FIDOZA-105560 format. One record per residue (C-alpha): x, y, z. Coordinates in Angstrom, 3 decimals. Layout:
N
{X = X&Y = Y&Z = Z}
...
//
This chain:
261
{X = -26.421&Y = -27.523&Z = -2.323}
{X = -24.522&Y = -25.393&Z = 0.126}
{X = -26.266&Y = -23.580&Z = 2.491}
{X = -24.876&Y = -20.064&Z = 4.471}
{X = -26.548&Y = -18.045&Z = 6.991}
{X = -25.432&Y = -15.107&Z = 8.875}
{X = -27.015&Y = -15.653&Z = 12.626}
{X = -25.408&Y = -13.019&Z = 14.303}
{X = -23.170&Y = -10.418&Z = 13.223}
{X = -20.934&Y = -6.851&Z = 14.683}
{X = -20.104&Y = -5.901&Z = 17.940}
{X = -22.780&Y = -7.494&Z = 20.283}
{X = -22.043&Y = -10.533&Z = 18.843}
{X = -21.173&Y = -13.113&Z = 15.615}
{X = -22.268&Y = -16.441&Z = 14.668}
{X = -22.545&Y = -17.946&Z = 11.457}
{X = -24.135&Y = -21.489&Z = 9.996}
{X = -22.760&Y = -23.211&Z = 7.035}
{X = -24.224&Y = -26.191&Z = 5.738}
{X = -23.777&Y = -29.212&Z = 2.986}
{X = -25.040&Y = -32.424&Z = 2.830}
{X = -27.081&Y = -31.975&Z = 5.649}
{X = -24.633&Y = -31.166&Z = 8.158}
{X = -23.782&Y = -27.846&Z = 9.299}
{X = -20.597&Y = -26.328&Z = 10.693}
{X = -20.545&Y = -22.768&Z = 13.059}
{X = -18.369&Y = -20.307&Z = 12.508}
{X = -17.529&Y = -18.667&Z = 16.366}
{X = -20.496&Y = -18.690&Z = 19.291}
{X = -20.403&Y = -14.784&Z = 19.484}
{X = -23.599&Y = -14.850&Z = 21.376}
{X = -25.427&Y = -16.660&Z = 24.487}
{X = -26.013&Y = -20.304&Z = 23.743}
{X = -29.849&Y = -20.063&Z = 24.169}
{X = -29.711&Y = -17.171&Z = 21.904}
{X = -27.922&Y = -18.734&Z = 18.982}
{X = -30.345&Y = -21.460&Z = 19.538}
{X = -32.806&Y = -19.041&Z = 18.919}
{X = -32.024&Y = -17.998&Z = 15.701}
{X = -31.162&Y = -21.818&Z = 14.537}
{X = -34.666&Y = -22.614&Z = 15.361}
{X = -35.390&Y = -19.434&Z = 12.884}
{X = -33.358&Y = -21.004&Z = 10.162}
{X = -34.604&Y = -24.653&Z = 10.833}
{X = -31.768&Y = -25.547&Z = 11.598}
{X = -31.598&Y = -28.762&Z = 14.210}
{X = -28.811&Y = -28.752&Z = 16.730}
{X = -27.980&Y = -32.026&Z = 16.220}
{X = -26.876&Y = -31.018&Z = 12.870}
{X = -23.913&Y = -28.931&Z = 14.408}
{X = -21.185&Y = -31.417&Z = 13.858}
{X = -18.080&Y = -28.683&Z = 14.919}
{X = -16.911&Y = -24.597&Z = 15.674}
{X = -14.615&Y = -22.852&Z = 14.551}
{X = -13.240&Y = -20.105&Z = 15.965}
{X = -11.952&Y = -16.977&Z = 14.393}
{X = -10.565&Y = -15.396&Z = 17.509}
{X = -10.949&Y = -15.061&Z = 21.344}
{X = -12.430&Y = -11.803&Z = 21.648}
{X = -16.294&Y = -12.039&Z = 23.575}
{X = -18.083&Y = -11.155&Z = 20.571}
{X = -16.987&Y = -14.134&Z = 19.269}
{X = -16.824&Y = -16.292&Z = 21.766}
{X = -18.655&Y = -15.761&Z = 24.494}
{X = -21.740&Y = -18.972&Z = 24.441}
{X = -18.944&Y = -20.718&Z = 23.125}
{X = -18.317&Y = -22.798&Z = 26.191}
{X = -21.897&Y = -23.880&Z = 26.818}
{X = -22.794&Y = -24.542&Z = 23.326}
{X = -19.793&Y = -26.500&Z = 22.599}
{X = -19.852&Y = -28.632&Z = 25.816}
{X = -24.108&Y = -28.875&Z = 25.312}
{X = -24.154&Y = -30.231&Z = 21.424}
{X = -21.388&Y = -32.510&Z = 22.330}
{X = -19.158&Y = -31.094&Z = 19.506}
{X = -15.255&Y = -30.527&Z = 18.526}
{X = -14.076&Y = -26.632&Z = 18.712}
{X = -11.118&Y = -25.832&Z = 16.419}
{X = -9.067&Y = -23.050&Z = 16.663}
{X = -5.536&Y = -21.471&Z = 15.992}
{X = -3.120&Y = -22.423&Z = 18.591}
{X = -2.800&Y = -18.932&Z = 19.548}
{X = -6.637&Y = -18.533&Z = 20.872}
{X = -7.015&Y = -22.137&Z = 21.680}
{X = -3.966&Y = -21.267&Z = 24.889}
{X = -6.421&Y = -18.121&Z = 25.797}
{X = -9.182&Y = -20.382&Z = 25.702}
{X = -7.539&Y = -23.054&Z = 28.141}
{X = -5.891&Y = -20.408&Z = 30.301}
{X = -9.052&Y = -17.933&Z = 30.563}
{X = -11.668&Y = -21.457&Z = 31.086}
{X = -13.477&Y = -21.016&Z = 28.001}
{X = -12.106&Y = -24.846&Z = 27.013}
{X = -13.837&Y = -26.788&Z = 30.080}
{X = -15.725&Y = -29.539&Z = 29.442}
{X = -14.682&Y = -28.534&Z = 25.417}
{X = -12.928&Y = -30.853&Z = 22.898}
{X = -10.838&Y = -28.355&Z = 21.520}
{X = -8.789&Y = -29.087&Z = 18.596}
{X = -6.070&Y = -27.253&Z = 16.806}
{X = -6.370&Y = -25.967&Z = 13.240}
{X = -3.919&Y = -28.096&Z = 11.257}
{X = -1.565&Y = -26.611&Z = 8.696}
{X = -4.180&Y = -28.274&Z = 5.900}
{X = -8.041&Y = -28.755&Z = 6.102}
{X = -9.888&Y = -29.891&Z = 8.441}
{X = -12.614&Y = -32.684&Z = 7.127}
{X = -16.498&Y = -32.011&Z = 8.377}
{X = -18.757&Y = -34.649&Z = 6.423}
{X = -19.319&Y = -32.948&Z = 3.044}
{X = -17.447&Y = -30.030&Z = 3.499}
{X = -13.820&Y = -29.002&Z = 3.825}
{X = -12.470&Y = -26.637&Z = 6.260}
{X = -8.962&Y = -24.740&Z = 5.977}
{X = -7.809&Y = -21.503&Z = 8.008}
{X = -6.087&Y = -17.826&Z = 7.114}
{X = -4.027&Y = -15.817&Z = 9.158}
{X = -5.997&Y = -11.906&Z = 9.326}
{X = -4.089&Y = -8.882&Z = 10.862}
{X = -6.183&Y = -8.225&Z = 14.194}
{X = -5.301&Y = -7.429&Z = 17.667}
{X = -5.942&Y = -11.180&Z = 18.904}
{X = -3.776&Y = -13.909&Z = 20.299}
{X = -3.883&Y = -15.808&Z = 16.618}
{X = -6.787&Y = -14.245&Z = 14.619}
{X = -8.001&Y = -16.411&Z = 11.469}
{X = -10.283&Y = -16.595&Z = 8.781}
{X = -12.032&Y = -19.576&Z = 7.148}
{X = -12.576&Y = -20.996&Z = 4.019}
{X = -15.070&Y = -23.728&Z = 3.325}
{X = -14.682&Y = -26.145&Z = 0.505}
{X = -18.222&Y = -28.090&Z = 0.097}
{X = -18.897&Y = -31.294&Z = -1.812}
{X = -21.009&Y = -30.202&Z = -4.339}
{X = -17.777&Y = -27.676&Z = -5.555}
{X = -19.255&Y = -24.672&Z = -4.030}
{X = -16.900&Y = -22.412&Z = -1.819}
{X = -17.296&Y = -20.249&Z = 0.659}
{X = -15.220&Y = -18.035&Z = 2.776}
{X = -15.146&Y = -15.621&Z = 5.779}
{X = -12.859&Y = -12.906&Z = 7.280}
{X = -13.582&Y = -10.504&Z = 10.156}
{X = -11.556&Y = -8.629&Z = 12.459}
{X = -8.593&Y = -7.637&Z = 10.007}
{X = -7.276&Y = -4.040&Z = 9.779}
{X = -6.073&Y = -4.619&Z = 6.276}
{X = -6.700&Y = -7.442&Z = 3.407}
{X = -3.103&Y = -9.227&Z = 3.208}
{X = -2.212&Y = -11.094&Z = -0.172}
{X = -2.940&Y = -14.493&Z = 2.432}
{X = -6.325&Y = -13.244&Z = 2.618}
{X = -6.673&Y = -12.086&Z = -0.854}
{X = -6.069&Y = -15.806&Z = -2.284}
{X = -8.269&Y = -17.355&Z = 0.337}
{X = -10.994&Y = -15.217&Z = -0.730}
{X = -10.311&Y = -15.387&Z = -4.353}
{X = -12.167&Y = -17.764&Z = -6.339}
{X = -15.042&Y = -18.241&Z = -3.985}
{X = -19.116&Y = -18.110&Z = -4.798}
{X = -19.810&Y = -16.634&Z = -1.769}
{X = -17.357&Y = -14.013&Z = 0.420}
{X = -18.626&Y = -12.944&Z = 3.873}
{X = -16.049&Y = -9.782&Z = 4.094}
{X = -15.946&Y = -7.028&Z = 7.210}
{X = -17.425&Y = -3.908&Z = 6.544}
{X = -16.591&Y = -2.159&Z = 9.615}
{X = -17.037&Y = 0.905&Z = 9.651}
{X = -17.054&Y = 4.642&Z = 7.640}
{X = -13.846&Y = 6.284&Z = 8.009}
{X = -15.667&Y = 10.042&Z = 8.659}
{X = -18.007&Y = 8.453&Z = 10.999}
{X = -15.641&Y = 7.060&Z = 13.000}
{X = -13.765&Y = 10.298&Z = 13.719}
{X = -16.278&Y = 12.117&Z = 14.271}
{X = -17.380&Y = 10.188&Z = 16.656}
{X = -17.790&Y = 9.737&Z = 20.406}
{X = -14.855&Y = 7.082&Z = 20.454}
{X = -11.760&Y = 8.148&Z = 22.815}
{X = -9.043&Y = 9.206&Z = 20.327}
{X = -6.811&Y = 5.399&Z = 21.534}
{X = -9.580&Y = 3.665&Z = 20.455}
{X = -10.118&Y = 5.051&Z = 17.178}
{X = -6.475&Y = 4.533&Z = 16.168}
{X = -7.052&Y = 0.759&Z = 17.049}
{X = -10.001&Y = 0.369&Z = 14.910}
{X = -8.531&Y = 2.370&Z = 12.053}
{X = -4.880&Y = 1.068&Z = 11.950}
{X = -4.007&Y = -2.204&Z = 10.421}
{X = -4.776&Y = -4.349&Z = 13.467}
{X = -8.393&Y = -3.278&Z = 14.067}
{X = -10.958&Y = -3.383&Z = 11.489}
{X = -11.990&Y = -3.295&Z = 7.749}
{X = -13.473&Y = 0.180&Z = 6.724}
{X = -16.026&Y = 0.518&Z = 4.211}
{X = -13.635&Y = 1.800&Z = 1.736}
{X = -11.144&Y = -1.161&Z = 2.294}
{X = -13.696&Y = -3.616&Z = 1.900}
{X = -15.206&Y = -2.096&Z = -0.800}
{X = -11.870&Y = -2.404&Z = -2.893}
{X = -11.720&Y = -5.465&Z = -2.235}
{X = -14.756&Y = -6.837&Z = -3.918}
{X = -13.911&Y = -5.779&Z = -8.107}
{X = -11.310&Y = -8.169&Z = -8.298}
{X = -12.756&Y = -10.745&Z = -6.418}
{X = -16.070&Y = -10.545&Z = -8.674}
{X = -14.007&Y = -10.909&Z = -11.872}
{X = -12.357&Y = -14.244&Z = -10.682}
{X = -15.820&Y = -15.470&Z = -10.488}
{X = -17.378&Y = -14.607&Z = -6.868}
{X = -21.167&Y = -13.994&Z = -7.100}
{X = -22.491&Y = -14.036&Z = -3.575}
{X = -21.130&Y = -11.211&Z = -1.203}
{X = -22.493&Y = -10.242&Z = 2.245}
{X = -20.932&Y = -7.492&Z = 4.197}
{X = -20.219&Y = -7.954&Z = 7.703}
{X = -19.414&Y = -7.005&Z = 11.253}
{X = -20.708&Y = -3.849&Z = 10.743}
{X = -20.362&Y = -0.999&Z = 13.725}
{X = -23.180&Y = 0.145&Z = 15.557}
{X = -21.723&Y = 3.123&Z = 16.263}
{X = -19.671&Y = 3.910&Z = 13.532}
{X = -21.566&Y = 2.970&Z = 10.011}
{X = -24.860&Y = 2.060&Z = 8.624}
{X = -26.055&Y = -0.971&Z = 6.134}
{X = -26.601&Y = 1.681&Z = 3.795}
{X = -23.447&Y = 2.957&Z = 3.780}
{X = -21.622&Y = -0.060&Z = 3.616}
{X = -24.076&Y = -0.774&Z = 0.741}
{X = -23.360&Y = 2.123&Z = -1.319}
{X = -19.417&Y = 1.742&Z = -0.687}
{X = -19.353&Y = -1.190&Z = -2.313}
{X = -22.063&Y = -1.214&Z = -5.174}
{X = -20.307&Y = 2.172&Z = -6.363}
{X = -17.001&Y = 0.480&Z = -6.484}
{X = -17.846&Y = -2.771&Z = -8.243}
{X = -19.305&Y = 0.081&Z = -10.803}
{X = -16.161&Y = 1.611&Z = -11.757}
{X = -15.418&Y = -2.123&Z = -13.144}
{X = -18.852&Y = -2.592&Z = -15.389}
{X = -19.749&Y = -5.375&Z = -12.817}
{X = -23.550&Y = -5.264&Z = -12.363}
{X = -25.333&Y = -5.874&Z = -9.329}
{X = -28.286&Y = -7.966&Z = -9.918}
{X = -26.446&Y = -9.321&Z = -13.148}
{X = -22.965&Y = -10.090&Z = -12.553}
{X = -23.717&Y = -10.589&Z = -8.761}
{X = -25.501&Y = -10.802&Z = -5.259}
{X = -24.932&Y = -8.394&Z = -2.407}
{X = -26.401&Y = -8.415&Z = 1.276}
{X = -25.115&Y = -6.927&Z = 4.448}
{X = -25.700&Y = -8.578&Z = 7.953}
{X = -27.904&Y = -6.445&Z = 10.082}
{X = -27.235&Y = -7.605&Z = 14.229}
{X = -29.509&Y = -10.383&Z = 13.966}
{X = -27.459&Y = -11.414&Z = 10.804}
{X = -29.757&Y = -12.660&Z = 7.756}
{X = -31.440&Y = -15.038&Z = 6.324}
{X = -30.028&Y = -18.034&Z = 4.707}
{X = -28.798&Y = -18.328&Z = 1.178}
{X = -28.318&Y = -21.280&Z = -0.959}
{X = -26.108&Y = -21.689&Z = -3.187}
//
């Protein structure tokens, strides 16, 4: 039985827990170690059951609590070469068992974790696909400006997909952000819009994905209702019905309650 839980989501911090066979991994640690432990307790996930932490990239909303959490839990941290170099050069790897993501898979308990490149203005950002011992698979992609063929291939066929739905394009350009920042967010090295996220969902649903979680929503340039409406509307164009063909959830700032697959 696989378990997925978004502990935190958005520009204020990101952290996801995935479990199978009594062990868990964390993807990112973008809030303080104390805050992450609090959310783990709320979800009845014992810290000693965390077996590893995987890092998507080095931006602060993904690594704010990484050093303290990893060193106190005494678990390995996996990152791409570019991300690992940043962590080492900026003191985030002190007293941390930092390991490079291999080209293949990392086995953690009953789970096998593989990485794939994303398109973001970071040293070497990535997403992760997790295969569980019960045959279930989960993929996570945030912080990417575009869905590349590699990303699509990694997401396709997964039972649950956690996908960025960062901003509503109209809200972004009508908002108060400086224009260069707006262009960065909307670029191919930025973040996925509701529209871009939604466009990916029908193909995934037809390939077998039955659970979607929308994440990394901007507090300033999006609303959960807009992200949800965009996704449901796009899926309905292809006769794919919520509640019958798929389940949809939107992760808030404080994440989302656990989902059992």
